[in-house]
Steps between C-alpha positions, in 0.01 A plus 500: 500500500608861462501808721309800376638854528316545828678186638163328533513138388245424235308175466167386359215712629654828383316780327618579148416811304475417127463799272323389183379197695180467294701471181626194316812409699392683814176304541678167464756608761216610730348152472829327578572716805147456636522125445809478720335698780603860434280808481508733197415866451428550130541855366365529146332765286350235264648658189630154413382276782159365599315418820407173335867399510485508880176307544666177616755662732234727649294199602773371732394630839530873444878493443482744208447871555429683176588869474388673183743773404816591312868466588522865393304587817791542743279534809309184421817304423646615833193379691505159335876461548470584869247219545718237326805299603639461147428685173486356147490763225326342199295796375609620155369637175611242242427329170659570163194673358455727802872582514512598130170690499536671839872534579460803728231338713702178524824667592361739761270244664779245533771743615290702743320197638823316572653808662199537731488132600874472567504819706210376714663159552823666605325746735319217681800265482310236311659239278416555132497270198506698175362339184721592207518349151732338249434813297781668693745302290385707204655397172725250674419162347678199642459158652578482869454865591622557856375771732821700466510490120521832319169652389468675166194724473399652167474870426266695736298633205383142431185460709558126504764551772300711748401197707858371512624846601245514783599158629869588481423810706323280756797267527742792532280653770489166684878481489534857625266437794693185584841663486426841647216426741560131578152416379400135456399464135500200268443534124360234267518516121210312345545334161177480297259383769185339358193320631135529599365856560749664266338760278591502131357847441837672522704269283562198727552230242381175659155611621447675168590187303271282715209745466540510123527121476190442711308742279623334181676818395842525339785526753684825434877498528685829489819464297610170350453293814867414539527697825498277806391534862561304820136446600486453878190372674352746746481218756875448475563876510304554822659191654839667446376824659346319796828319554703821491273660758590241764862417420839625613695714262683828457312827491492671166529176300336454161364168371395387154169310503433304186544175313797437275320343205416763237207444266466673163180703465396322181553168678287621790220587257506148353501348849196707600308397191576133567428509874173692459389280209447799277500531121640855519757619252799727576538854368834682505475875549798737454606680818454843347139418424434380854697753702596778261842589364810467715393198704793275598455129560729260680613156404585296808559552873564195714554538877760343722314414823795359694469767773128435550547125516787532747300721732162325489541163327249618241426284199233562231224238498277581201557465129380742236244242388355478851479877520321524166244248628452705822455825306248337264303350791493839674385684186227242438382547859491877458306469176237286675432764764175698456552837332420795724450864422809714466567660842551872533860613496644478850654796671837442661397535857636416841222274623607185673315172450551200723474202268352192662 
């Protein structure tokens, strides 16, 4: 076990603050922590997350406290942080489409939000796990990327890099807090996390492929499909995070979280068609038509996870085929739900709901 900054020994039964806890990865982490006996404060503005994602965790004896609000609300973040033992910063504006179409919104939300959360965690002497991304490697394409490998970001005038720049800022800020203020911060770099509850609306490739295949539509591939990704099951990703939260290790460390078996995007499309039992065709769309001129695509990034394995004993357990089946089952379940009227747009407010 590890000692937190306050010198209080942590064990199961702690209270975790998860920003973005109603989102894709955050909701799965909430479930895992609740299942092992912890309590979770979820702070989410529902710009990307959903209350429905928390339905199962919220049914477990009132261990989930849902706070509707934004990480840009410093006073609210401070209040939630004060009530927690450990903080996990998952909230982010992400997705290729959103990044390209709204670079200013993406950059400011991610930079300011991270600054506010880290400052609150430091002020209250709370341990913090910061969710970063393999995007920080930028144009660096290699097999066996280690956490200390050089990162090569493209030109700032390319909106494609705004998310990577924001995450690099977050990592630099975490390192500064660790070195100058002796804060207790761990950073994880996720590699292409996929699974149930992921939204394909902003360019996430697997849920989009599955949705198209289930509808009998052509699967759209941007570029020639030769680009590859290391698709990591969300269950394996949150297992890595949960392990890091209760393991010994140096403050300020960074850990890659991802599988080391890249899959070409055109191969993924064929796998989805086969697993779903669809007759869909595949359409190839030039990048400039999908994202406008100046978009830059990457070929291959493969993580080295030696550090993560050494600290936690983590091993991935799910194959891409299993994850495709899980995503398809989840989407079929969602499609079978009764359609309700479109709710009015929610205000970002500071009301607190106790989920039970």
